KEGU-641450 format. One line per 2 residues: number of its first residue (from 0); their letters; for each residue x, y, z of C-alpha. Coordinates in nm, 4 decimals. Last residue first. Layout:
BEGIN
NUM) A) X:Y:Z  ...
END
This chain:
BEGIN
106) PQ) 6.2296:-0.1847:-0.1293  6.0279:-0.4386:-0.3289
104) KE) 6.1692:-0.7897:-0.3522  5.9639:-0.9067:-0.0527
102) LE) 5.6459:-0.7928:-0.2279  5.7296:-0.9954:-0.5345
100) TK) 5.7781:-1.3030:-0.3181  5.4493:-1.2430:-0.1376
98) MR) 5.2633:-1.2061:-0.4694  5.4246:-1.5257:-0.5915
96) EL) 5.3060:-1.7046:-0.2760  4.9543:-1.5694:-0.3327
94) TL) 4.9565:-1.6995:-0.6891  5.0846:-2.0381:-0.5764
92) NM) 4.8078:-2.0550:-0.3143  4.5486:-1.9716:-0.5795
90) QE) 4.6890:-2.2408:-0.8046  4.6772:-2.4980:-0.5242
88) FM) 4.3175:-2.4058:-0.4435  4.2144:-2.4417:-0.8094
86) QQ) 4.4134:-2.7644:-0.8396  4.2168:-2.9122:-0.5484
84) PT) 3.8874:-2.8019:-0.7080  3.9943:-2.9781:-1.0295
82) VG) 4.1032:-2.7877:-1.3394  4.0770:-2.8552:-1.7128
80) FQ) 3.8808:-2.5363:-1.7778  3.5583:-2.7274:-1.8404
78) GL) 3.6560:-2.9347:-1.5374  3.6126:-2.6264:-1.3205
76) QT) 3.2456:-2.6105:-1.4160  3.1978:-2.9860:-1.3802
74) KL) 3.3739:-3.0000:-1.0426  3.1675:-2.7056:-0.9188
72) QQ) 2.8481:-2.8704:-1.0417  2.9454:-3.1967:-0.8715
70) VT) 3.0054:-3.0197:-0.5400  2.6709:-2.8416:-0.5694
68) MQ) 2.4976:-3.1708:-0.6489  2.6502:-3.3225:-0.3340
66) AM) 2.5158:-3.0348:-0.1260  2.1759:-3.0748:-0.2913
64) FD) 2.1665:-3.4475:-0.2126  2.2570:-3.4022:0.1547
62) ES) 2.5156:-3.6572:0.2683  2.7467:-3.3764:0.3697
60) LE) 3.1200:-3.4393:0.3681  3.1804:-3.2724:0.0314
58) FR) 2.9648:-2.9720:0.1157  3.1414:-2.9283:0.4490
56) KM) 3.4737:-2.9507:0.2648  3.3578:-2.6643:0.0424
54) FV) 3.3026:-2.4408:0.3469  3.6423:-2.5316:0.4894
52) RY) 3.8166:-2.4494:0.1583  3.6242:-2.1229:0.1284
50) RD) 3.7250:-2.0127:0.4782  4.0894:-2.1017:0.4078
48) MM) 4.0751:-1.9176:0.0751  3.9361:-1.6109:0.2505
46) AE) 4.2121:-1.6211:0.5138  4.4730:-1.6355:0.2385
44) MQ) 4.3032:-1.3467:0.0579  4.3000:-1.1420:0.3796
42) DI) 4.6713:-1.2038:0.4343  4.7464:-1.1055:0.0736
40) FL) 4.5446:-0.7832:0.1132  4.7212:-0.6978:0.4395
38) KK) 5.0624:-0.7482:0.2829  4.9599:-0.5332:-0.0142
36) GE) 4.8375:-0.2571:0.2150  5.1628:-0.2719:0.4123
34) RD) 5.3682:-0.2290:0.0937  5.1584:0.0594:-0.0379
32) FK) 4.8516:-0.0186:-0.2448  4.8087:0.1300:-0.5942
30) GY) 4.8831:-0.1960:-0.7737  4.6212:-0.3732:-0.5623
28) NN) 4.3444:-0.1403:-0.6840  4.1354:-0.4147:-0.8473
26) GL) 4.2051:-0.6141:-0.5327  3.9453:-0.4099:-0.3440
24) NI) 3.6777:-0.5358:-0.5811  3.8030:-0.8912:-0.5321
22) LA) 3.8010:-0.8433:-0.1541  3.4474:-0.7059:-0.1560
20) QY) 3.3284:-0.9941:-0.3746  3.4913:-1.2485:-0.1445
18) DE) 3.3416:-1.0892:0.1661  2.9959:-1.0886:0.0083
16) FL) 3.0253:-1.4519:-0.1045  3.1547:-1.5708:0.2332
14) QK) 2.8856:-1.3743:0.4157  2.6084:-1.5218:0.2011
12) AE) 2.7455:-1.8732:0.2359  2.7803:-1.8308:0.6118
10) QQ) 2.4289:-1.6950:0.6437  2.2806:-1.9784:0.4371
8) VI) 2.4771:-2.2426:0.6249  2.3723:-2.0992:0.9615
6) DS) 2.0092:-2.0682:0.8561  2.0128:-2.4380:0.7679
4) DF) 1.7785:-2.5261:0.4829  2.0759:-2.5493:0.2453
2) FG) 2.2009:-2.8733:0.3996  1.8545:-3.0252:0.4097
0) M) 1.6539:-3.0747:0.7266
END
């Protein structure tokens, strides 16, 4: 059975995508959140990045051809912006750390 033939993988990918989209949509109102709302949003984004990192690691470790093609496509797409997947995760973590710092400065 191929990597993408697994019902578990398909469900997890679908849920990850839906959760990410919902969080991004919610983030459009980040500036309107109170302090606790911002903390909650940052925590949820960190959890989302952890889930995404684990999911991508499964792709990388899989010997399935389609999983490996997906990893290569991601690397190619990010490479067009001069970024590796590792740099993407590091940049997102830096952004979240900056958001936390800004939040701590607020009264």
